[in-house]
TORLOFI-423329 format. One record per residue: residue number from 1; residue in one letter; chain; x, y, z of N, C-alpha, C, O, CB in turn. Coordinates in steps of 0.1 Angstrom, whole numbers. Atoms other than C-alpha are relative to their C-alpha. Glycine has a CB too. Example, Ala and Ser with C-alpha at 12.3 -4.5 7.8 and 13.67 -1.06 7.14 Angstrom:
// TORLOFI-423329
(1; A; A; (9; -12; 0); (123; -45; 78); (9; 12; 0); (19; 12; 7); (-10; 0; 12))
(2; S; A; (-9; -11; 0); (137; -11; 71); (-8; 11; 8); (-3; 22; 9); (4; 5; -14))
END
This chain:
// TORLOFI-423329
(1; M; A; (9; 5; 2); (721; 687; 230); (-8; 14; -2); (-19; 14; -8); (-4; -11; 8))
(2; S; A; (1; -16; -3); (717; 729; 236); (4; 2; -16); (-4; 8; -24); (13; 9; 14))
(3; K; A; (-2; -1; 12); (735; 727; 204); (-11; 6; -9); (-12; 18; -14); (3; -12; -3))
(4; Y; A; (13; -3; 7); (701; 721; 185); (-14; 3; 6); (-25; 2; 0); (-1; -11; -8))
(5; G; A; (10; -9; -4); (679; 738; 211); (-8; -15; 4); (-20; -14; 9); (-8; 12; -13))
(6; L; A; (6; 9; -8); (669; 704; 223); (-3; -2; 15); (3; 8; 20); (6; -8; -3))
(7; T; A; (3; -2; -16); (658; 698; 263); (-5; -17; 1); (-8; -24; -9); (-14; 15; 5))
(8; V; A; (6; 9; -7); (648; 669; 283); (-12; -1; 10); (-13; 4; 21); (8; -2; 4))
(9; H; A; (11; -3; -6); (616; 662; 290); (-4; -7; 18); (-3; -18; 23); (-10; -5; -11))
(10; P; A; (-7; 3; -13); (615; 663; 326); (-7; -12; 8); (-1; -17; 17); (0; 13; 9))
(11; E; A; (4; 10; -3); (584; 637; 330); (3; -15; -6); (1; -27; -2); (-11; 4; 0))
(12; K; A; (-6; 13; 7); (599; 612; 307); (17; -5; 3); (23; -15; -1); (-1; 5; -17))
(13; T; A; (-14; 3; -2); (633; 611; 318); (4; -2; 13); (0; 7; 21); (8; 10; -6))
(14; R; A; (-2; 4; -13); (647; 595; 348); (19; -7; 1); (26; -7; -9); (-14; -12; 5))
(15; L; A; (-13; 8; -4); (682; 577; 360); (-7; -11; 6); (-18; -11; 12); (12; 9; 11))
(16; V; A; (1; 16; -1); (682; 539; 363); (5; -4; 8); (15; -5; 2); (3; -9; -8))
(17; R; A; (-12; 9; -8); (701; 521; 390); (1; -13; -9); (-10; -19; -10); (-4; -6; 19))
(18; F; A; (2; 12; 14); (710; 494; 361); (12; -8; 9); (22; -5; 3); (6; 6; -21))
(19; E; A; (-13; 9; -2); (740; 470; 384); (-3; -16; 1); (-13; -23; 5); (8; 5; 16))
(20; P; A; (3; 15; -1); (745; 435; 382); (-3; -6; 14); (3; -2; 24); (11; -8; -4))
(21; P; A; (3; 8; -12); (732; 414; 409); (10; -5; 5); (17; -11; -3); (-9; -9; -2))
(22; Q; A; (-9; 2; -12); (754; 408; 439); (-4; -12; 2); (-16; -14; 2); (0; 10; 11))
(23; A; A; (-1; 12; -4); (759; 372; 448); (-6; 4; 10); (-18; 0; 9); (11; -8; 0))
(24; D; A; (4; 2; -15); (751; 381; 486); (-10; 9; 2); (-12; 16; 12); (11; 2; 9))
(25; D; A; (17; -7; -3); (717; 395; 478); (-10; -10; 0); (-12; -19; -8); (-6; 12; -12))
(26; S; A; (10; 12; -3); (691; 376; 493); (-14; 3; -6); (-15; 13; -13); (-3; -3; 16))
(27; E; A; (16; -1; 10); (655; 375; 479); (-7; 10; 9); (-13; 19; 2); (-12; -18; -2))
(28; T; A; (6; -12; -8); (641; 398; 508); (6; 11; -3); (-3; 19; -6); (1; -1; 14))
(29; E; A; (-7; -11; 5); (667; 425; 498); (-7; 1; -14); (-14; 11; -16); (18; -2; 0))
(30; E; A; (7; -4; 12); (654; 422; 463); (-14; 4; -3); (-18; 8; -14); (3; -9; -5))
(31; R; A; (12; 0; 0); (620; 422; 472); (-4; 16; 4); (-12; 22; -3); (-4; -11; 9))
(32; D; A; (-3; -12; 0); (626; 457; 489); (4; 5; -6); (-2; 16; -4); (3; 2; 4))
(33; S; A; (-8; -10; 11); (647; 474; 464); (-9; 7; -5); (-20; 2; -8); (8; -7; -12))
(34; P; A; (12; -12; 4); (627; 505; 452); (7; -1; -18); (0; -1; -28); (1; 21; 11))
(35; E; A; (-7; 2; 13); (654; 500; 421); (-4; -10; -10); (-1; -22; -8); (11; -3; 4))
(36; P; A; (1; 13; 10); (643; 482; 390); (10; -10; -4); (22; -8; -2); (-3; 4; -13))
(37; K; A; (-12; 11; 0); (660; 451; 382); (-2; 1; -16); (8; -2; -23); (-4; -19; 9))
(38; T; A; (0; -6; 15); (647; 462; 343); (-1; 13; -1); (-1; 22; 6); (-10; -4; -7))
(39; F; A; (11; -15; 2); (636; 488; 322); (4; 0; -20); (13; -4; -27); (10; 21; 13))
(40; D; A; (1; -2; 14); (627; 497; 288); (2; 14; -7); (-2; 25; -4); (-12; -4; -3))
(41; F; A; (-9; -13; 10); (647; 519; 261); (-2; -9; -13); (0; -21; -13); (21; 4; 5))
(42; L; A; (0; 4; 12); (640; 515; 223); (-8; -14; -2); (-3; -23; -8); (13; 0; -3))
(43; G; A; (7; 14; 4); (613; 485; 223); (6; -9; 8); (-2; -17; 12); (2; -6; -15))
(44; F; A; (-5; 11; -11); (634; 464; 245); (-1; 4; 13); (-1; 15; 19); (15; -4; -2))
(45; T; A; (-6; -5; -18); (637; 455; 282); (14; -9; -3); (19; -18; -10); (-13; -10; 19))
(46; H; A; (-17; 3; -2); (673; 454; 293); (-2; -3; 13); (-7; 5; 22); (13; 12; -3))
(47; Y; A; (-2; 6; -17); (678; 430; 322); (15; -10; -2); (21; -14; -11); (-17; -13; 8))
(48; W; A; (-18; 6; 0); (712; 413; 335); (-9; -12; 4); (-20; -14; 9); (16; 6; 14))
(49; G; A; (0; 13; 1); (717; 379; 329); (12; -7; 0); (22; -1; -1); (-6; -3; -11))
(50; R; A; (-16; 2; 1); (745; 354; 330); (0; -9; -16); (-9; -14; -23); (8; -12; 17))
(51; S; A; (-11; 4; 14); (767; 341; 297); (0; -10; 6); (-2; -13; 18); (15; 6; -4))
(52; Q; A; (-1; 18; 1); (771; 304; 288); (11; -2; 10); (12; -12; 17); (6; -6; -18))
(53; R; A; (-11; 2; -8); (804; 315; 307); (0; 5; 12); (10; 8; 18); (8; 4; -6))
(54; G; A; (2; -4; -15); (788; 325; 340); (6; 16; 2); (9; 20; 13); (11; -11; 11))
(55; V; A; (-2; -13; -2); (797; 364; 332); (-13; 6; 0); (-22; 5; -9); (10; 5; -10))
(56; W; A; (12; -10; 4); (770; 389; 341); (0; 10; -11); (8; 19; -12); (-3; 10; 11))
(57; V; A; (1; -6; 14); (761; 402; 308); (-15; 10; 1); (-23; 8; 9); (-2; -14; -13))
(58; V; A; (18; -5; 1); (727; 426; 300); (-3; -3; -13); (3; -1; -23); (-4; 18; 3))
(59; K; A; (5; 7; 12); (703; 409; 278); (-11; 13; 1); (-14; 22; 9); (-6; -17; 1))
(60; R; A; (13; -10; 5); (676; 426; 258); (-11; -14; -4); (-7; -25; -5); (5; 14; -17))
(61; K; A; (4; 8; 6); (647; 409; 245); (-15; 11; -3); (-14; 21; 4); (-1; -15; 9))
(62; T; A; (9; -9; 5); (612; 427; 228); (-9; 0; 12); (-14; -10; 15); (-6; -3; -13))
(63; A; A; (9; -7; -9); (592; 447; 255); (-12; -3; -2); (-17; 1; -13); (0; 13; 0))
(64; N; A; (16; 6; 1); (557; 430; 260); (-8; 8; -5); (-16; 3; -12); (-6; -3; 12))
(65; S; A; (10; -7; 6); (539; 464; 253); (6; 4; -14); (-1; 13; -20); (-5; 11; 10))
(66; R; A; (-3; -1; 14); (560; 465; 218); (-3; -14; -8); (-3; -16; -20); (14; 5; 0))
(67; L; A; (2; 12; 9); (552; 430; 210); (-14; 1; 1); (-20; -2; -10); (7; -14; 5))
(68; K; A; (15; 0; 6); (514; 434; 215); (-1; 11; -6); (-7; 8; -16); (-12; -2; 11))
(69; R; A; (3; -9; 11); (511; 464; 198); (8; 0; -16); (7; 8; -25); (2; 15; 7))
(70; A; A; (0; 1; 12); (528; 450; 169); (-9; -11; -4); (-13; -10; -16); (14; -1; -4))
(71; L; A; (7; 9; 2); (507; 417; 170); (-14; 11; -3); (-22; 8; -12); (1; -12; 12))
(72; A; A; (14; -4; 1); (477; 444; 173); (-1; 6; -13); (-12; 6; -18); (-4; 10; 12))
(73; A; A; (-1; -6; 9); (486; 462; 144); (0; -11; -10); (-7; -10; -20); (11; 8; 0))
(74; L; A; (-2; 10; 14); (495; 431; 122); (-19; -4; 2); (-27; 2; -5); (15; -18; 2))
(75; S; A; (16; 2; -5); (458; 419; 134); (-10; 12; -9); (-18; 11; -18); (-2; 3; 21))
(76; E; A; (9; -5; 11); (443; 446; 122); (4; 7; -15); (-5; 12; -22); (-8; 9; 6))
(77; W; A; (0; -1; 15); (461; 452; 90); (-8; -13; -4); (-15; -10; -14); (16; -1; -7))
(78; C; A; (4; 13; 5); (447; 414; 84); (-14; 3; -3); (-19; 0; -13); (1; -11; 10))
(79; R; A; (13; -1; 4); (413; 425; 89); (-7; 9; -8); (-19; 9; -11); (-7; -1; 9))
(80; K; A; (6; -6; 11); (413; 454; 65); (4; -9; -16); (-2; -8; -26); (6; 15; 1))
(81; N; A; (-4; 5; 17); (431; 433; 35); (-7; -14; 6); (1; -24; 7); (22; 0; -7))
(82; L; A; (8; 14; 0); (404; 404; 45); (1; -6; -11); (4; -18; -12); (-14; 0; 3))
(83; H; A; (11; 6; 17); (391; 398; 9); (16; -1; -10); (16; -9; -20); (-17; 19; -11))
(84; A; A; (-13; 2; 8); (430; 402; -6); (0; -12; -4); (-7; -21; -1); (11; 1; 7))
(85; P; A; (1; 18; 6); (441; 372; -28); (15; -6; 12); (26; 0; 15); (6; -2; -28))
(86; I; A; (-13; 6; -11); (465; 348; -1); (11; 4; -3); (19; 9; 5); (3; -14; 1))
(87; K; A; (-15; -3; 5); (493; 353; -23); (7; 12; -3); (19; 14; -5); (2; -4; -12))
(88; E; A; (-9; -12; -8); (495; 391; -18); (0; 3; 14); (10; 10; 17); (-3; 12; -4))
(89; Q; A; (2; 2; -11); (482; 387; 19); (18; -5; 6); (27; 0; 14); (-14; -11; 0))
(90; H; A; (-15; 10; -5); (514; 361; 21); (11; 11; -4); (22; 12; 2); (2; -19; -10))
(91; Q; A; (-16; -9; 1); (538; 388; 4); (-1; 11; 12); (9; 15; 18); (2; 9; -18))
(92; K; A; (-2; -15; -10); (527; 418; 29); (4; -4; 12); (11; 5; 18); (-13; 9; 2))
(93; L; A; (-2; 8; -6); (531; 394; 54); (17; 0; 2); (24; 7; 9); (-6; -10; -5))
(94; T; A; (-12; 4; 0); (562; 381; 50); (11; 14; -2); (23; 11; -3); (1; -10; -10))
(95; E; A; (-7; -12; 2); (576; 417; 45); (-1; 10; 12); (7; 19; 14); (-4; 7; -12))
(96; K; A; (-1; -8; -11); (561; 432; 78); (9; -14; 6); (20; -10; 3); (-16; 6; 9))
(97; L; A; (-8; 5; -6); (580; 402; 96); (15; -6; -3); (21; -14; 3); (-6; -6; 3))
(98; R; A; (-12; 2; 4); (609; 404; 78); (7; 13; 6); (19; 13; 9); (1; -2; -14))
(99; G; A; (-2; -14; -8); (609; 443; 93); (2; -4; 10); (14; -2; 13); (-10; 10; 1))
(100; H; A; (1; 1; -13); (602; 432; 125); (12; -9; 3); (19; -6; 13); (-13; -4; 4))
(101; Y; A; (-14; 7; -3); (630; 407; 126); (14; 6; -1); (23; 4; 7); (1; -10; -9))
(102; G; A; (-9; -9; 0); (651; 433; 112); (3; 8; 9); (14; 13; 9); (0; 5; -7))
(103; Y; A; (-8; -12; -12); (651; 458; 143); (-3; -8; 11); (3; -3; 21); (-8; 17; 2))
(104; Y; A; (0; 6; -13); (643; 434; 170); (7; -14; -3); (5; -23; 6); (-16; -3; 5))
(105; G; A; (-9; 15; 4); (667; 401; 154); (11; 6; 6); (18; 12; -2); (2; -6; -17))
(106; I; A; (-10; -2; -7); (691; 407; 181); (3; -15; 7); (-4; -25; 8); (-4; 12; 8))
(107; I; A; (3; 14; -7); (711; 382; 201); (-8; 2; 13); (-12; 12; 19); (14; -8; 4))
(108; G; A; (9; 6; -16); (693; 367; 231); (-18; 4; -1); (-26; 4; 9); (8; 10; 19))
(109; N; A; (12; -1; 2); (659; 377; 216); (-8; -11; -9); (-20; -10; -13); (0; 13; -4))
(110; F; A; (6; 13; 14); (651; 347; 192); (-18; -1; 7); (-28; 4; 1); (12; -23; 0))
(111; F; A; (10; -1; -2); (623; 339; 217); (-10; 6; 0); (-21; 0; -1); (1; -1; 5))
(112; S; A; (9; -10; 5); (604; 367; 213); (-6; 4; -17); (-16; 8; -21); (7; 10; 5))
(113; L; A; (3; -1; 15); (609; 367; 176); (-8; -17; -2); (-17; -16; -11); (18; 2; -11))
(114; Q; A; (11; 11; -2); (590; 332; 180); (-10; -1; 3); (-17; -11; 0); (1; -7; 5))
(115; E; A; (9; 0; -6); (567; 343; 196); (-9; 8; -5); (-21; 7; -1); (3; 1; 11))
(116; Y; A; (5; -11; 8); (559; 373; 172); (-8; -8; -17); (-19; -6; -23); (16; 10; -3))
(117; R; A; (6; 5; 9); (558; 348; 143); (-11; -12; 2); (-17; -15; -8); (9; -3; -9))
(118; E; A; (8; 4; 1); (535; 324; 160); (-13; 2; 1); (-22; -6; 0); (2; -4; 2))
(119; G; A; (11; -6; -5); (509; 352; 169); (-1; 5; -14); (-12; 10; -16); (1; 10; 14))
(120; A; A; (4; -2; 13); (512; 358; 130); (-9; -10; -5); (-20; -9; -10); (11; 1; -9))
(121; R; A; (11; 13; 7); (501; 325; 120); (-10; 4; 7); (-16; 12; 0); (3; -18; 3))
(122; R; A; (13; 1; -9); (474; 327; 147); (-10; 8; -5); (-20; 4; -9); (1; 3; 15))
(123; I; A; (3; -9; 8); (464; 356; 134); (-8; 0; -13); (-20; 3; -15); (10; 5; -1))
(124; W; A; (2; 0; 16); (464; 350; 97); (-10; -13; 0); (-21; -10; -5); (16; -3; -12))
(125; R; A; (11; 5; 1); (444; 316; 101); (-16; 6; 8); (-28; 6; 4); (4; -12; 5))
(126; R; A; (16; -8; -3); (418; 334; 123); (-9; 11; -9); (-21; 11; -10); (2; 10; 12))
(127; K; A; (5; -5; 9); (414; 358; 98); (-5; -6; -18); (-15; -1; -24); (8; 10; 1))
(128; L; A; (-3; 10; 6); (418; 335; 71); (-21; -3; 5); (-31; 0; 0); (16; -10; 6))
(129; S; A; (15; 5; 2); (384; 320; 85); (-10; 6; 2); (-21; 1; 6); (-3; -10; 6))
(130; R; A; (13; -10; -3); (365; 350; 89); (-7; 4; -19); (-16; 11; -22); (8; 19; 10))
(131; R; A; (1; -4; 16); (364; 349; 46); (-13; -13; 2); (-23; -9; -3); (16; -3; -14))
(132; R; A; (9; 12; 5); (342; 314; 47); (-11; -1; 10); (-9; 0; 22); (8; -15; -1))
(133; R; A; (13; 3; -4); (307; 307; 56); (-2; -9; 7); (-9; -9; 17); (-8; -2; -7))
(134; D; A; (-2; 16; -6); (315; 270; 63); (8; 0; 13); (10; -12; 15); (9; -10; -11))
(135; G; A; (-5; 3; -10); (332; 274; 96); (17; 5; -3); (22; 8; -14); (-5; -15; 3))
(136; D; A; (-11; 0; 1); (366; 279; 103); (10; -7; -9); (7; -17; -16); (2; -1; 9))
(137; V; A; (-12; 6; 12); (401; 271; 82); (5; -7; 17); (9; -2; 27); (15; 15; -12))
(138; T; A; (-6; 10; -8); (411; 242; 105); (18; 2; -1); (25; 5; -11); (-5; -17; -5))
(139; W; A; (-17; 0; 3); (449; 242; 113); (7; -12; -7); (19; -12; -10); (8; 0; 14))
(140; A; A; (-6; 8; 12); (452; 211; 91); (-1; 2; -14); (3; -3; -25); (-4; -11; 1))
(141; E; A; (-2; -6; 18); (444; 230; 62); (6; 12; 2); (9; 19; -7); (-16; 5; -11))
(142; F; A; (-7; -19; -2); (459; 262; 74); (15; -10; -2); (21; -5; -12); (-3; 12; 22))
(143; L; A; (-9; 6; -2); (491; 236; 79); (7; -1; -20); (18; 2; -26); (-6; -13; 10))
(144; R; A; (-3; 4; 14); (485; 224; 42); (2; 15; -11); (11; 16; -19); (-14; -11; -7))
(145; M; A; (-2; -13; 3); (480; 261; 31); (12; 5; 0); (15; 11; -10); (-7; 6; 7))
(146; E; A; (-15; -7; -3); (517; 270; 46); (5; -8; -6); (17; -4; -7); (6; 2; 13))
(147; K; A; (-12; 8; 7); (534; 241; 26); (5; 12; -10); (17; 14; -12); (-5; -16; -9))
(148; H; A; (3; -13; 10); (528; 272; 0); (3; 10; 4); (13; 16; -1); (-13; 2; -3))
(149; Y; A; (0; -19; -3); (525; 306; 16); (7; -6; 15); (-1; -7; 24); (-21; 13; 0))
(150; S; A; (-4; -2; -16); (548; 299; 49); (8; 14; 2); (12; 22; -7); (10; -13; 6))
(151; L; A; (-2; -14; 1); (559; 329; 65); (15; -1; 4); (18; -13; 4); (-10; 9; 9))
(152; P; A; (-10; 3; 1); (595; 333; 70); (3; -4; 17); (-4; 0; 27); (8; 11; -9))
(153; R; A; (-4; 6; -15); (611; 315; 102); (7; 16; 5); (10; 26; -2); (14; -16; -1))
(154; A; A; (-7; -8; -3); (624; 337; 129); (16; -3; 4); (21; -12; 9); (-6; 4; 8))
(155; H; A; (-17; 0; -2); (662; 346; 131); (6; 12; 4); (1; 23; 4); (8; -4; -12))
(156; V; A; (-2; -12; -10); (683; 367; 148); (11; 7; -14); (17; 0; -23); (9; -4; 21))
(157; V; A; (-4; -10; 13); (698; 396; 122); (12; 4; 4); (21; 1; -4); (-8; 14; -3))
(158; H; A; (-9; -9; -2); (723; 417; 142); (7; -5; 14); (0; -4; 24); (-6; 14; 1))
(159; G; A; (-8; 4; -9); (752; 401; 166); (6; 9; 12); (18; 9; 17); (7; -5; -6))
(160; L; A; (-9; -9; -9); (753; 430; 191); (-3; -9; 18); (-12; -15; 23); (-6; 20; -1))
(161; R; A; (-7; 4; -15); (768; 420; 225); (-1; 7; 8); (-1; 19; 4); (13; -3; 2))
(162; S; A; (-1; -10; -14); (767; 436; 259); (13; -8; 9); (11; -20; 8); (-19; 2; 11))
(163; R; A; (-8; 2; -11); (798; 429; 286); (1; 9; 5); (0; 20; 1); (10; -3; -1))
(164; V; A; (2; -11; -6); (800; 444; 317); (15; -3; 7); (19; -14; 11); (-15; 1; 10))
(165; A; A; (-16; -3; 0); (840; 457; 324); (2; -7; 15); (-4; -3; 26); (5; 20; -2))
(166; K; A; (-7; 0; -12); (857; 441; 348); (5; 11; 9); (11; 19; 2); (9; -5; -3))
(167; S; A; (-8; -10; -5); (868; 465; 376); (10; -2; 10); (17; 7; 14); (-7; 8; 3))
END
């Protein structure tokens, strides 16, 4: 880092003790422990979980703050483009969802991707309702419209895996 004149910011940098849980840990010890069981990095919450084979692995999911921020940005975009034709809105929303899936679409994060897609659907329906004078777009109307303008389904793009080395 010094080669490029970079330094570590002391307020933004810390060491985090991040070890797989031990089988002999009791619940009282976990509550009294000052070390976090998770940490956020690059938009993901990293935590320990068991694989399908029962081995401890580091799992990742979209950090709650990033999911909220992404949905807020999507809502703001829909508000600003309220009167654009539905075809254009659909095209841009599709691009935004694919971009989100491209970054956050890793193994173990499918439920967060689904949550983002469902949030996008709710936001879009609510914003389309603002265009009408005669009441909200009902879910039945929205589902009929979605047959032609469906948003891409959540899917995993990257096969990123992490395993704990046996000592």
